[in-house]
N, C-alpha and C positions, 0 to 999 in steps of 0.2 A: 810350332804353332799347330793345336787341333785345328780340327776342322768348326768348332762350334764359334767362333766369328765369320767364318767367310760362310754357314747356315745361318749367319741371322744375320748378315747382307746382302745372302739369293730371299731370303724371304722378305724383306725389304726392299728389294732390286724388281721383286714379282708381283709384291702388292703398290708400287709403286702406279700411281696416275699419273705424274710427271712426263708432259707425253716423250720427251728424247730419252726420260730415264738416264739425265747425265750424272748424278749425282750419287743415287743409287748403283749406277755404273760402274763409277770411279769408285766407287766403296767397295762393290764388288769383287772389280781387278782387285786390286790392292788385300784385300783379303787373299785373294788365290792363291796370289803371290808369295805368299809367305806362311800359308799352309804346307799339314806333309798328311797327302790322304795318301789312299792304296791304290795298289795294281794286282790285277791278278795271272800270276807267271805258271802258263806248262806248257814253256819252249819258247813261247810268244807270248806278250802284252793281251792280255784282253783286247778287244775291238769290237765299234760295230762298224757296222757299214751305214753307210747314208746311202736318200733314194737315186743317188747321181754315184752311184757306183765309188764314193771317197773313204778310209777309216780311216774313222778318230780315237784314240787312246781311248778307249772305259777306264774311270777313275771312280773311287769312288771314297763318300767322307767315313763310309765305319762296316765291321763286318755285317749287320747286317742285310745294306747294300748289297752286298758282295750278292749274299745270299737269295735276293731277293731277283736277283739277276744269270742268278744258276749260269757262275760262272765255277767253272773248275780249272786246279792250279793253285800253285803258293801261293799264300795273301803275301805281299809286300810291301813295306812301310818305298814312297814314292813323295819327294815335298816337290811341289806346286812347279814347281821353277823350273825342274828338270822336264816333267812334262815337258810343260813351254819349248824346252832348247831343243828339245825333239820333233815337236811341232814345226821351233821354226829349222832342221837341222834337211826335213823333207823328209821323215821316215813316218809321216802320219798327216793326214791333210785334216788334222783338230783335232781337239778331243773334246770331249763327251762328262760331263757330270756326273754319279750317281743315274744313269741310264734307264735305269727302269722304276725308277722316283723320282724325285722333285731334283729334276734333272738343269741343267747348263755346258748349253756344246759353246766348243767356239768355231770357224774354221780356223784354217792355218793363214787365211788372208786377213780374220780377227788379229788373229793373235801377232798377225807381225806389226799390224795398226799399232797395236793397244802397248806390246812391251818392245821391251832390244834390251834385249839379253845379250852378256860377253858371250864370246868363246873361251 
């Protein structure tokens, strides 16, 4: 699936005035798991370091977001479910979609709470 459904769900989630955003968040997480995103590989996948020194896998919805982030390397498709698996295996402390734009991030703990991915 293209990232259009995910981006629509992200906009709805961010515009929601629901105190807990439960409905929009569920829709966003469902859309994410079905979405093909982009990663940038220059020998290692692009990442963003958080204020607490955690490494979040950087994912992008389109080439414009890659350009905005100024990531260098080969742009490759990756299903979000694969990124979730990498986080669950402990290879990253979380994931961030569009780190330089309309961003959405999940820590490894959030990923573990929201998703169950079989090995």
